[in-house]
mmCIF file of the N, C-alpha and C atoms, coordinates in Angstrom:
data_MODEL
# 
_entry.id   MODEL 
# 
loop_
_atom_site.group_PDB 
_atom_site.id 
_atom_site.type_symbol 
_atom_site.label_atom_id 
_atom_site.label_alt_id 
_atom_site.label_comp_id 
_atom_site.label_asym_id 
_atom_site.label_entity_id 
_atom_site.label_seq_id 
_atom_site.pdbx_PDB_ins_code 
_atom_site.Cartn_x 
_atom_site.Cartn_y 
_atom_site.Cartn_z 
_atom_site.occupancy 
_atom_site.B_iso_or_equiv 
_atom_site.pdbx_formal_charge 
_atom_site.auth_seq_id 
_atom_site.auth_comp_id 
_atom_site.auth_asym_id 
_atom_site.auth_atom_id 
_atom_site.pdbx_PDB_model_num 
ATOM 1   N N  . MET A 1 1  ? 25.255 -4.680  -13.658 1.00 0.00 ? 1  MET A N  1 
ATOM 2   C CA . MET A 1 1  ? 24.080 -5.417  -13.218 1.00 0.00 ? 1  MET A CA 1 
ATOM 3   C C  . MET A 1 1  ? 24.416 -6.902  -13.216 1.00 0.00 ? 1  MET A C  1 
ATOM 4   N N  . SER A 1 2  ? 24.066 -7.562  -12.147 1.00 0.00 ? 2  SER A N  1 
ATOM 5   C CA . SER A 1 2  ? 24.338 -8.989  -12.046 1.00 0.00 ? 2  SER A CA 1 
ATOM 6   C C  . SER A 1 2  ? 23.299 -9.792  -12.817 1.00 0.00 ? 2  SER A C  1 
ATOM 7   N N  . GLU A 1 3  ? 23.661 -11.027 -13.115 1.00 0.00 ? 3  GLU A N  1 
ATOM 8   C CA . GLU A 1 3  ? 22.801 -11.919 -13.887 1.00 0.00 ? 3  GLU A CA 1 
ATOM 9   C C  . GLU A 1 3  ? 21.455 -12.144 -13.177 1.00 0.00 ? 3  GLU A C  1 
ATOM 10  N N  . ASN A 1 4  ? 21.494 -12.756 -12.037 1.00 0.00 ? 4  ASN A N  1 
ATOM 11  C CA . ASN A 1 4  ? 20.301 -12.994 -11.218 1.00 0.00 ? 4  ASN A CA 1 
ATOM 12  C C  . ASN A 1 4  ? 20.651 -12.581 -9.803  1.00 0.00 ? 4  ASN A C  1 
ATOM 13  N N  . TYR A 1 5  ? 19.971 -11.588 -9.302  1.00 0.00 ? 5  TYR A N  1 
ATOM 14  C CA . TYR A 1 5  ? 20.354 -11.052 -8.008  1.00 0.00 ? 5  TYR A CA 1 
ATOM 15  C C  . TYR A 1 5  ? 19.128 -10.865 -7.146  1.00 0.00 ? 5  TYR A C  1 
ATOM 16  N N  . LEU A 1 6  ? 19.012 -11.685 -6.131  1.00 0.00 ? 6  LEU A N  1 
ATOM 17  C CA . LEU A 1 6  ? 17.940 -11.574 -5.158  1.00 0.00 ? 6  LEU A CA 1 
ATOM 18  C C  . LEU A 1 6  ? 18.555 -11.891 -3.807  1.00 0.00 ? 6  LEU A C  1 
ATOM 19  N N  . THR A 1 7  ? 18.692 -10.884 -2.991  1.00 0.00 ? 7  THR A N  1 
ATOM 20  C CA . THR A 1 7  ? 19.279 -11.060 -1.675  1.00 0.00 ? 7  THR A CA 1 
ATOM 21  C C  . THR A 1 7  ? 18.186 -10.924 -0.629  1.00 0.00 ? 7  THR A C  1 
ATOM 22  N N  . ILE A 1 8  ? 18.147 -11.850 0.310   1.00 0.00 ? 8  ILE A N  1 
ATOM 23  C CA . ILE A 1 8  ? 17.172 -11.785 1.395   1.00 0.00 ? 8  ILE A CA 1 
ATOM 24  C C  . ILE A 1 8  ? 17.937 -11.723 2.704   1.00 0.00 ? 8  ILE A C  1 
ATOM 25  N N  . GLN A 1 9  ? 17.701 -10.651 3.451   1.00 0.00 ? 9  GLN A N  1 
ATOM 26  C CA . GLN A 1 9  ? 18.326 -10.483 4.756   1.00 0.00 ? 9  GLN A CA 1 
ATOM 27  C C  . GLN A 1 9  ? 17.259 -10.701 5.821   1.00 0.00 ? 9  GLN A C  1 
ATOM 28  N N  . SER A 1 10 ? 17.631 -11.374 6.883   1.00 0.00 ? 10 SER A N  1 
ATOM 29  C CA . SER A 1 10 ? 16.690 -11.729 7.938   1.00 0.00 ? 10 SER A CA 1 
ATOM 30  C C  . SER A 1 10 ? 17.119 -11.102 9.258   1.00 0.00 ? 10 SER A C  1 
ATOM 31  N N  . GLU A 1 11 ? 16.120 -10.660 10.014  1.00 0.00 ? 11 GLU A N  1 
ATOM 32  C CA . GLU A 1 11 ? 16.387 -10.099 11.329  1.00 0.00 ? 11 GLU A CA 1 
ATOM 33  C C  . GLU A 1 11 ? 15.237 -10.476 12.257  1.00 0.00 ? 11 GLU A C  1 
ATOM 34  N N  . LYS A 1 12 ? 15.546 -10.775 13.496  1.00 0.00 ? 12 LYS A N  1 
ATOM 35  C CA . LYS A 1 12 ? 14.519 -11.146 14.471  1.00 0.00 ? 12 LYS A CA 1 
ATOM 36  C C  . LYS A 1 12 ? 14.015 -9.897  15.195  1.00 0.00 ? 12 LYS A C  1 
ATOM 37  N N  . PHE A 1 13 ? 12.703 -9.842  15.408  1.00 0.00 ? 13 PHE A N  1 
ATOM 38  C CA . PHE A 1 13 ? 12.061 -8.747  16.130  1.00 0.00 ? 13 PHE A CA 1 
ATOM 39  C C  . PHE A 1 13 ? 11.149 -9.341  17.193  1.00 0.00 ? 13 PHE A C  1 
ATOM 40  N N  . GLN A 1 14 ? 10.863 -8.560  18.210  1.00 0.00 ? 14 GLN A N  1 
ATOM 41  C CA . GLN A 1 14 ? 9.919  -8.976  19.236  1.00 0.00 ? 14 GLN A CA 1 
ATOM 42  C C  . GLN A 1 14 ? 8.927  -7.839  19.427  1.00 0.00 ? 14 GLN A C  1 
ATOM 43  N N  . LYS A 1 15 ? 7.640  -8.140  19.264  1.00 0.00 ? 15 LYS A N  1 
ATOM 44  C CA . LYS A 1 15 ? 6.612  -7.106  19.341  1.00 0.00 ? 15 LYS A CA 1 
ATOM 45  C C  . LYS A 1 15 ? 6.542  -6.477  20.727  1.00 0.00 ? 15 LYS A C  1 
ATOM 46  N N  . ASP A 1 16 ? 6.561  -7.297  21.741  1.00 0.00 ? 16 ASP A N  1 
ATOM 47  C CA . ASP A 1 16 ? 6.595  -6.787  23.112  1.00 0.00 ? 16 ASP A CA 1 
ATOM 48  C C  . ASP A 1 16 ? 7.317  -7.802  23.984  1.00 0.00 ? 16 ASP A C  1 
ATOM 49  N N  . GLU A 1 17 ? 7.435  -7.523  25.245  1.00 0.00 ? 17 GLU A N  1 
ATOM 50  C CA . GLU A 1 17 ? 8.232  -8.374  26.133  1.00 0.00 ? 17 GLU A CA 1 
ATOM 51  C C  . GLU A 1 17 ? 7.714  -9.805  26.234  1.00 0.00 ? 17 GLU A C  1 
ATOM 52  N N  . ASN A 1 18 ? 6.426  -10.011 26.083  1.00 0.00 ? 18 ASN A N  1 
ATOM 53  C CA . ASN A 1 18 ? 5.839  -11.337 26.294  1.00 0.00 ? 18 ASN A CA 1 
ATOM 54  C C  . ASN A 1 18 ? 5.558  -12.104 24.993  1.00 0.00 ? 18 ASN A C  1 
ATOM 55  N N  . SER A 1 19 ? 5.782  -11.508 23.857  1.00 0.00 ? 19 SER A N  1 
ATOM 56  C CA . SER A 1 19 ? 5.457  -12.196 22.607  1.00 0.00 ? 19 SER A CA 1 
ATOM 57  C C  . SER A 1 19 ? 6.656  -12.976 22.093  1.00 0.00 ? 19 SER A C  1 
ATOM 58  N N  . GLU A 1 20 ? 6.377  -13.941 21.252  1.00 0.00 ? 20 GLU A N  1 
ATOM 59  C CA . GLU A 1 20 ? 7.473  -14.715 20.671  1.00 0.00 ? 20 GLU A CA 1 
ATOM 60  C C  . GLU A 1 20 ? 8.106  -13.923 19.531  1.00 0.00 ? 20 GLU A C  1 
ATOM 61  N N  . PRO A 1 21 ? 9.371  -14.143 19.260  1.00 0.00 ? 21 PRO A N  1 
ATOM 62  C CA . PRO A 1 21 ? 10.052 -13.387 18.200  1.00 0.00 ? 21 PRO A CA 1 
ATOM 63  C C  . PRO A 1 21 ? 9.445  -13.662 16.825  1.00 0.00 ? 21 PRO A C  1 
ATOM 64  N N  . VAL A 1 22 ? 9.464  -12.647 15.986  1.00 0.00 ? 22 VAL A N  1 
ATOM 65  C CA . VAL A 1 22 ? 9.024  -12.781 14.600  1.00 0.00 ? 22 VAL A CA 1 
ATOM 66  C C  . VAL A 1 22 ? 10.206 -12.445 13.705  1.00 0.00 ? 22 VAL A C  1 
ATOM 67  N N  . GLU A 1 23 ? 10.172 -12.943 12.481  1.00 0.00 ? 23 GLU A N  1 
ATOM 68  C CA . GLU A 1 23 ? 11.268 -12.720 11.554  1.00 0.00 ? 23 GLU A CA 1 
ATOM 69  C C  . GLU A 1 23 ? 10.876 -11.635 10.549  1.00 0.00 ? 23 GLU A C  1 
ATOM 70  N N  . GLY A 1 24 ? 11.727 -10.633 10.411  1.00 0.00 ? 24 GLY A N  1 
ATOM 71  C CA . GLY A 1 24 ? 11.545 -9.583  9.413   1.00 0.00 ? 24 GLY A CA 1 
ATOM 72  C C  . GLY A 1 24 ? 12.504 -9.829  8.266   1.00 0.00 ? 24 GLY A C  1 
ATOM 73  N N  . LEU A 1 25 ? 12.046 -9.585  7.043   1.00 0.00 ? 25 LEU A N  1 
ATOM 74  C CA . LEU A 1 25 ? 12.870 -9.830  5.871   1.00 0.00 ? 25 LEU A CA 1 
ATOM 75  C C  . LEU A 1 25 ? 13.045 -8.549  5.063   1.00 0.00 ? 25 LEU A C  1 
ATOM 76  N N  . THR A 1 26 ? 14.255 -8.335  4.595   1.00 0.00 ? 26 THR A N  1 
ATOM 77  C CA . THR A 1 26 ? 14.556 -7.285  3.634   1.00 0.00 ? 26 THR A CA 1 
ATOM 78  C C  . THR A 1 26 ? 14.960 -7.972  2.346   1.00 0.00 ? 26 THR A C  1 
ATOM 79  N N  . ILE A 1 27 ? 14.305 -7.617  1.246   1.00 0.00 ? 27 ILE A N  1 
ATOM 80  C CA . ILE A 1 27 ? 14.570 -8.264  -0.035  1.00 0.00 ? 27 ILE A CA 1 
ATOM 81  C C  . ILE A 1 27 ? 15.136 -7.233  -1.009  1.00 0.00 ? 27 ILE A C  1 
ATOM 82  N N  . ILE A 1 28 ? 16.287 -7.557  -1.568  1.00 0.00 ? 28 ILE A N  1 
ATOM 83  C CA . ILE A 1 28 ? 16.946 -6.689  -2.534  1.00 0.00 ? 28 ILE A CA 1 
ATOM 84  C C  . ILE A 1 28 ? 16.844 -7.352  -3.905  1.00 0.00 ? 28 ILE A C  1 
ATOM 85  N N  . ILE A 1 29 ? 16.224 -6.663  -4.849  1.00 0.00 ? 29 ILE A N  1 
ATOM 86  C CA . ILE A 1 29 ? 15.953 -7.217  -6.179  1.00 0.00 ? 29 ILE A CA 1 
ATOM 87  C C  . ILE A 1 29 ? 16.805 -6.479  -7.205  1.00 0.00 ? 29 ILE A C  1 
ATOM 88  N N  . ASP A 1 30 ? 17.527 -7.244  -8.044  1.00 0.00 ? 30 ASP A N  1 
ATOM 89  C CA . ASP A 1 30 ? 18.373 -6.649  -9.071  1.00 0.00 ? 30 ASP A CA 1 
ATOM 90  C C  . ASP A 1 30 ? 18.505 -7.630  -10.235 1.00 0.00 ? 30 ASP A C  1 
ATOM 91  N N  . GLY A 1 31 ? 19.162 -7.220  -11.276 1.00 0.00 ? 31 GLY A N  1 
ATOM 92  C CA . GLY A 1 31 ? 19.446 -8.099  -12.405 1.00 0.00 ? 31 GLY A CA 1 
ATOM 93  C C  . GLY A 1 31 ? 18.197 -8.535  -13.147 1.00 0.00 ? 31 GLY A C  1 
ATOM 94  N N  . LYS A 1 32 ? 18.173 -9.779  -13.586 1.00 0.00 ? 32 LYS A N  1 
ATOM 95  C CA . LYS A 1 32 ? 17.050 -10.300 -14.368 1.00 0.00 ? 32 LYS A CA 1 
ATOM 96  C C  . LYS A 1 32 ? 15.769 -10.367 -13.554 1.00 0.00 ? 32 LYS A C  1 
ATOM 97  N N  . VAL A 1 33 ? 15.912 -10.601 -12.260 1.00 0.00 ? 33 VAL A N  1 
ATOM 98  C CA . VAL A 1 33 ? 14.717 -10.616 -11.401 1.00 0.00 ? 33 VAL A CA 1 
ATOM 99  C C  . VAL A 1 33 ? 14.053 -9.238  -11.426 1.00 0.00 ? 33 VAL A C  1 
ATOM 100 N N  . LYS A 1 34 ? 14.850 -8.185  -11.369 1.00 0.00 ? 34 LYS A N  1 
ATOM 101 C CA . LYS A 1 34 ? 14.328 -6.812  -11.448 1.00 0.00 ? 34 LYS A CA 1 
ATOM 102 C C  . LYS A 1 34 ? 13.660 -6.577  -12.803 1.00 0.00 ? 34 LYS A C  1 
ATOM 103 N N  . GLN A 1 35 ? 14.253 -7.081  -13.858 1.00 0.00 ? 35 GLN A N  1 
ATOM 104 C CA . GLN A 1 35 ? 13.659 -6.923  -15.187 1.00 0.00 ? 35 GLN A CA 1 
ATOM 105 C C  . GLN A 1 35 ? 12.278 -7.580  -15.255 1.00 0.00 ? 35 GLN A C  1 
ATOM 106 N N  . VAL A 1 36 ? 12.145 -8.752  -14.652 1.00 0.00 ? 36 VAL A N  1 
ATOM 107 C CA . VAL A 1 36 ? 10.852 -9.445  -14.620 1.00 0.00 ? 36 VAL A CA 1 
ATOM 108 C C  . VAL A 1 36 ? 9.846  -8.638  -13.805 1.00 0.00 ? 36 VAL A C  1 
ATOM 109 N N  . PHE A 1 37 ? 10.261 -8.151  -12.634 1.00 0.00 ? 37 PHE A N  1 
ATOM 110 C CA . PHE A 1 37 ? 9.375  -7.340  -11.801 1.00 0.00 ? 37 PHE A CA 1 
ATOM 111 C C  . PHE A 1 37 ? 8.947  -6.070  -12.544 1.00 0.00 ? 37 PHE A C  1 
ATOM 112 N N  . ASP A 1 38 ? 9.888  -5.423  -13.249 1.00 0.00 ? 38 ASP A N  1 
ATOM 113 C CA . ASP A 1 38 ? 9.556  -4.216  -14.009 1.00 0.00 ? 38 ASP A CA 1 
ATOM 114 C C  . ASP A 1 38 ? 8.513  -4.513  -15.074 1.00 0.00 ? 38 ASP A C  1 
ATOM 115 N N  . LYS A 1 39 ? 8.657  -5.639  -15.763 1.00 0.00 ? 39 LYS A N  1 
ATOM 116 C CA . LYS A 1 39 ? 7.704  -6.021  -16.812 1.00 0.00 ? 39 LYS A CA 1 
ATOM 117 C C  . LYS A 1 39 ? 6.326  -6.302  -16.210 1.00 0.00 ? 39 LYS A C  1 
ATOM 118 N N  . ILE A 1 40 ? 6.283  -7.042  -15.102 1.00 0.00 ? 40 ILE A N  1 
ATOM 119 C CA . ILE A 1 40 ? 5.009  -7.338  -14.436 1.00 0.00 ? 40 ILE A CA 1 
ATOM 120 C C  . ILE A 1 40 ? 4.365  -6.035  -13.956 1.00 0.00 ? 40 ILE A C  1 
ATOM 121 N N  . LYS A 1 41 ? 5.161  -5.153  -13.384 1.00 0.00 ? 41 LYS A N  1 
ATOM 122 C CA . LYS A 1 41 ? 4.659  -3.870  -12.879 1.00 0.00 ? 41 LYS A CA 1 
ATOM 123 C C  . LYS A 1 41 ? 4.000  -3.072  -13.992 1.00 0.00 ? 41 LYS A C  1 
ATOM 124 N N  . LEU A 1 42 ? 4.646  -3.023  -15.136 1.00 0.00 ? 42 LEU A N  1 
ATOM 125 C CA . LEU A 1 42 ? 4.132  -2.275  -16.275 1.00 0.00 ? 42 LEU A CA 1 
ATOM 126 C C  . LEU A 1 42 ? 2.880  -2.932  -16.867 1.00 0.00 ? 42 LEU A C  1 
ATOM 127 N N  . GLU A 1 43 ? 2.946  -4.240  -17.094 1.00 0.00 ? 43 GLU A N  1 
ATOM 128 C CA . GLU A 1 43 ? 1.845  -4.941  -17.770 1.00 0.00 ? 43 GLU A CA 1 
ATOM 129 C C  . GLU A 1 43 ? 0.612  -5.114  -16.893 1.00 0.00 ? 43 GLU A C  1 
ATOM 130 N N  . LYS A 1 44 ? 0.810  -5.314  -15.593 1.00 0.00 ? 44 LYS A N  1 
ATOM 131 C CA . LYS A 1 44 ? -0.317 -5.598  -14.703 1.00 0.00 ? 44 LYS A CA 1 
ATOM 132 C C  . LYS A 1 44 ? -0.771 -4.385  -13.892 1.00 0.00 ? 44 LYS A C  1 
ATOM 133 N N  . GLY A 1 45 ? -0.055 -3.266  -14.018 1.00 0.00 ? 45 GLY A N  1 
ATOM 134 C CA . GLY A 1 45 ? -0.484 -2.044  -13.335 1.00 0.00 ? 45 GLY A CA 1 
ATOM 135 C C  . GLY A 1 45 ? -0.164 -1.993  -11.849 1.00 0.00 ? 45 GLY A C  1 
ATOM 136 N N  . TYR A 1 46 ? 0.827  -2.745  -11.429 1.00 0.00 ? 46 TYR A N  1 
ATOM 137 C CA . TYR A 1 46 ? 1.232  -2.676  -10.023 1.00 0.00 ? 46 TYR A CA 1 
ATOM 138 C C  . TYR A 1 46 ? 1.918  -1.343  -9.746  1.00 0.00 ? 46 TYR A C  1 
ATOM 139 N N  . ASN A 1 47 ? 1.844  -0.892  -8.494  1.00 0.00 ? 47 ASN A N  1 
ATOM 140 C CA . ASN A 1 47 ? 2.488  0.358   -8.086  1.00 0.00 ? 47 ASN A CA 1 
ATOM 141 C C  . ASN A 1 47 ? 3.862  0.149   -7.481  1.00 0.00 ? 47 ASN A C  1 
ATOM 142 N N  . SER A 1 48 ? 4.139  -1.082  -7.017  1.00 0.00 ? 48 SER A N  1 
ATOM 143 C CA . SER A 1 48 ? 5.413  -1.320  -6.333  1.00 0.00 ? 48 SER A CA 1 
ATOM 144 C C  . SER A 1 48 ? 5.809  -2.792  -6.421  1.00 0.00 ? 48 SER A C  1 
ATOM 145 N N  . TYR A 1 49 ? 7.093  -3.029  -6.184  1.00 0.00 ? 49 TYR A N  1 
ATOM 146 C CA . TYR A 1 49 ? 7.594  -4.411  -6.128  1.00 0.00 ? 49 TYR A CA 1 
ATOM 147 C C  . TYR A 1 49 ? 6.966  -5.168  -4.970  1.00 0.00 ? 49 TYR A C  1 
ATOM 148 N N  . SER A 1 50 ? 6.689  -4.476  -3.870  1.00 0.00 ? 50 SER A N  1 
ATOM 149 C CA . SER A 1 50 ? 6.110  -5.172  -2.718  1.00 0.00 ? 50 SER A CA 1 
ATOM 150 C C  . SER A 1 50 ? 4.730  -5.749  -3.046  1.00 0.00 ? 50 SER A C  1 
ATOM 151 N N  . GLU A 1 51 ? 3.953  -5.053  -3.862  1.00 0.00 ? 51 GLU A N  1 
ATOM 152 C CA . GLU A 1 51 ? 2.653  -5.583  -4.287  1.00 0.00 ? 51 GLU A CA 1 
ATOM 153 C C  . GLU A 1 51 ? 2.828  -6.842  -5.131  1.00 0.00 ? 51 GLU A C  1 
ATOM 154 N N  . ILE A 1 52 ? 3.806  -6.821  -6.030  1.00 0.00 ? 52 ILE A N  1 
ATOM 155 C CA . ILE A 1 52 ? 4.073  -7.979  -6.882  1.00 0.00 ? 52 ILE A CA 1 
ATOM 156 C C  . ILE A 1 52 ? 4.485  -9.173  -6.032  1.00 0.00 ? 52 ILE A C  1 
ATOM 157 N N  . LEU A 1 53 ? 5.403  -8.948  -5.108  1.00 0.00 ? 53 LEU A N  1 
ATOM 158 C CA . LEU A 1 53 ? 5.886  -10.025 -4.249  1.00 0.00 ? 53 LEU A CA 1 
ATOM 159 C C  . LEU A 1 53 ? 4.769  -10.559 -3.364  1.00 0.00 ? 53 LEU A C  1 
ATOM 160 N N  . ARG A 1 54 ? 3.951  -9.663  -2.818  1.00 0.00 ? 54 ARG A N  1 
ATOM 161 C CA . ARG A 1 54 ? 2.811  -10.081 -1.989  1.00 0.00 ? 54 ARG A CA 1 
ATOM 162 C C  . ARG A 1 54 ? 1.908  -11.032 -2.762  1.00 0.00 ? 54 ARG A C  1 
ATOM 163 N N  . ASP A 1 55 ? 1.519  -10.629 -3.982  1.00 0.00 ? 55 ASP A N  1 
ATOM 164 C CA . ASP A 1 55 ? 0.627  -11.472 -4.778  1.00 0.00 ? 55 ASP A CA 1 
ATOM 165 C C  . ASP A 1 55 ? 1.294  -12.788 -5.171  1.00 0.00 ? 55 ASP A C  1 
ATOM 166 N N  . ALA A 1 56 ? 2.571  -12.744 -5.485  1.00 0.00 ? 56 ALA A N  1 
ATOM 167 C CA . ALA A 1 56 ? 3.282  -13.984 -5.832  1.00 0.00 ? 56 ALA A CA 1 
ATOM 168 C C  . ALA A 1 56 ? 3.280  -14.946 -4.648  1.00 0.00 ? 56 ALA A C  1 
ATOM 169 N N  . ILE A 1 57 ? 3.522  -14.442 -3.464  1.00 0.00 ? 57 ILE A N  1 
ATOM 170 C CA . ILE A 1 57 ? 3.542  -15.299 -2.271  1.00 0.00 ? 57 ILE A CA 1 
ATOM 171 C C  . ILE A 1 57 ? 2.146  -15.831 -1.978  1.00 0.00 ? 57 ILE A C  1 
ATOM 172 N N  . PHE A 1 58 ? 1.142  -14.941 -1.946  1.00 0.00 ? 58 PHE A N  1 
ATOM 173 C CA . PHE A 1 58 ? -0.213 -15.382 -1.620  1.00 0.00 ? 58 PHE A CA 1 
ATOM 174 C C  . PHE A 1 58 ? -0.771 -16.341 -2.665  1.00 0.00 ? 58 PHE A C  1 
ATOM 175 N N  . ASN A 1 59 ? -0.506 -16.090 -3.936  1.00 0.00 ? 59 ASN A N  1 
ATOM 176 C CA . ASN A 1 59 ? -0.976 -17.011 -4.976  1.00 0.00 ? 59 ASN A CA 1 
ATOM 177 C C  . ASN A 1 59 ? -0.276 -18.361 -4.869  1.00 0.00 ? 59 ASN A C  1 
ATOM 178 N N  . GLY A 1 60 ? 0.995  -18.353 -4.531  1.00 0.00 ? 60 GLY A N  1 
ATOM 179 C CA . GLY A 1 60 ? 1.713  -19.608 -4.329  1.00 0.00 ? 60 GLY A CA 1 
ATOM 180 C C  . GLY A 1 60 ? 1.162  -20.405 -3.162  1.00 0.00 ? 60 GLY A C  1 
ATOM 181 N N  . ILE A 1 61 ? 0.840  -19.701 -2.079  1.00 0.00 ? 61 ILE A N  1 
ATOM 182 C CA . ILE A 1 61 ? 0.255  -20.363 -0.914  1.00 0.00 ? 61 ILE A CA 1 
ATOM 183 C C  . ILE A 1 61 ? -1.134 -20.887 -1.247  1.00 0.00 ? 61 ILE A C  1 
ATOM 184 N N  . LYS A 1 62 ? -1.913 -20.099 -1.970  1.00 0.00 ? 62 LYS A N  1 
ATOM 185 C CA . LYS A 1 62 ? -3.268 -20.511 -2.331  1.00 0.00 ? 62 LYS A CA 1 
ATOM 186 C C  . LYS A 1 62 ? -3.243 -21.776 -3.183  1.00 0.00 ? 62 LYS A C  1 
ATOM 187 N N  . ASP A 1 63 ? -2.246 -21.895 -4.047  1.00 0.00 ? 63 ASP A N  1 
ATOM 188 C CA . ASP A 1 63 ? -2.099 -23.082 -4.892  1.00 0.00 ? 63 ASP A CA 1 
ATOM 189 C C  . ASP A 1 63 ? -1.680 -24.305 -4.098  1.00 0.00 ? 63 ASP A C  1 
ATOM 190 N N  . ARG A 1 64 ? -1.158 -24.114 -2.895  1.00 0.00 ? 64 ARG A N  1 
ATOM 191 C CA . ARG A 1 64 ? -0.673 -25.217 -2.054  1.00 0.00 ? 64 ARG A CA 1 
ATOM 192 C C  . ARG A 1 64 ? -1.547 -25.324 -0.799  1.00 0.00 ? 64 ARG A C  1 
ATOM 193 N N  . LYS A 1 65 ? -2.864 -25.330 -0.958  1.00 0.00 ? 65 LYS A N  1 
ATOM 194 C CA . LYS A 1 65 ? -3.794 -25.317 0.163   1.00 0.00 ? 65 LYS A CA 1 
ATOM 195 C C  . LYS A 1 65 ? -3.511 -26.405 1.183   1.00 0.00 ? 65 LYS A C  1 
ATOM 196 N N  . SER A 1 66 ? -3.039 -27.539 0.745   1.00 0.00 ? 66 SER A N  1 
ATOM 197 C CA . SER A 1 66 ? -2.806 -28.654 1.669   1.00 0.00 ? 66 SER A CA 1 
ATOM 198 C C  . SER A 1 66 ? -1.670 -28.356 2.637   1.00 0.00 ? 66 SER A C  1 
ATOM 199 N N  . VAL A 1 67 ? -0.813 -27.394 2.307   1.00 0.00 ? 67 VAL A N  1 
ATOM 200 C CA . VAL A 1 67 ? 0.321  -27.062 3.180   1.00 0.00 ? 67 VAL A CA 1 
ATOM 201 C C  . VAL A 1 67 ? -0.118 -26.136 4.280   1.00 0.00 ? 67 VAL A C  1 
ATOM 202 N N  . VAL A 1 68 ? -1.054 -25.228 3.981   1.00 0.00 ? 68 VAL A N  1 
ATOM 203 C CA . VAL A 1 68 ? -1.469 -24.210 4.949   1.00 0.00 ? 68 VAL A CA 1 
ATOM 204 C C  . VAL A 1 68 ? -2.662 -24.679 5.731   1.00 0.00 ? 68 VAL A C  1 
# 
């Protein structure tokens, strides 16, 4: 297990012929980051890492209202 391991892979997608491209992300969580996610999952009752990441992103955005 690596010390801190968070890999983000990016790929471009296009919904249809006339839409602008969107970016899709694949996130690989391992090491200490995984340990933190496991602890949050257990303590807060989350069902998946994606729920944890969703809330972390949305709460971060909510805290930075002036940016959005």
